[in-house]
N, C-alpha and C positions, 0 to 999 in steps of 0.2 A: 453316495452315488450307488445305485443298484448295479451298475455295470462293473464296478471295481470290487473285486473280492476282498482285497486287503483292507477296505474300510469297514467291513462287517465285523461284528463282535458277538461272541457267544460266551455267556457266563453261566457257570454251574455252581449251585450252592451245595457243597459236599454233604453236610449233615442231613439234608432233606432229599437231595437228589434232583431238586428243581433246576431246570435249565431254561435259559432265555437267549434268544438270538435276535439281534437288531441290525438291520441294514438300511434303515430309513433315512438317516442323516448323511451328509456329504463327507464328514470326517470321522476318523476313528474315535477321538475323544468324545465327540457328541454322541456317537453310537453307544459308547461305553456308558456315558451318563444316562442315556435313555434306557439302556438295558438294565442298569442298576435300579432305576425308578420302577420299571416293570417287575423286576425281581422282588423289590421291596413290597410292592403291592400284592404279589402272589404270596409272599411269606406272611404278610399281615392277614390275608384271607385264610391261610392254613392255620395260623395261630388263633384266629377268631373261631374257626370251626372246632378246634380242639377245646377252646374255652367253653363253647356252647355244649359240646359233648360232655365235658366234665361237670358242668352245672346240671345237665339233664340227668347224669348218673347220680349226682348228689340228691337232687330233688326226688328222683324216682317217679312213681306213678301218683302224682298229686291229684286229689279229687277236686274238681271245680265246684264252686259254690253256685249251684243252679237250682231252679225250681225242680222239685222231684228228687233231689239228692239230699233230703233231710236226714238227720240222725235221730231226733226225738220229736214226738208230737205232744203238744200240751193241750189239754182240755180243761178249761176253768169254769165253764158254764154249760149245762145245768148241773153237772157233777164234776168232780175234780180227779184228774188222772194225768200221769205222764207215762208215755210208752216209748221205749227205745225200739225204733223200727228195725235196726239190724239184728238185735238179739231177742226181741220180744219181751224184755224185762219191763214190768209195770210197777208204778208206785202211785199210791193214792194221796201223796203229800207233795203237790206241785210247788208249794211255797218253799219247802225245804230244798227242792231241786233248784228253784230260782235263786235261792240264797247261796247256792254253791255246793250243796251236799250231793256230789256226783259219785261218791264211793261205790254204792251198789251197782250203778250203771257201768262203771269202769271194770269192776270185778266180773260182771256178767259178760262184758265185751271180751275180757281176757279169757274167760272160760270158753266162750264161743269160738274165739280164735284158736285156742289150744285144741278144741275138738275138731275144728276144720283142718288144722295141721296134721292131727293124728289120722283123720280120714283121707288125707292126701290132696285135698284141694282147699285153697285159701279163699273161700267164697265170702267171708265177712268184710273184706277190704275192697272188693270190686264194686 
């Protein structure tokens, strides 16, 4: 009952500081039960936000696989060439690259990343 102050319930979750007040129901036990449900919902929402923030921190700035976000371009006809778009490293042996020989490209990327770090801007990962 809204007119009776003694039926209202206020619950505070001490670790988080969240507080809930309920005066919707006619009796104090029902108000307490309703306040606990509301508090539980708020706590779950806070925990979900923290979980999403932690996952975002772990993932970092992930690059989306979209058109125009390629790493290497392969030309197989009329001539043969593989070029790393990020570093400019080229190879005239596309079959070796397609077979998994990525060592020279990885080394070129690490060199470019180190140079960008020394220069003060990390432009190879953007």
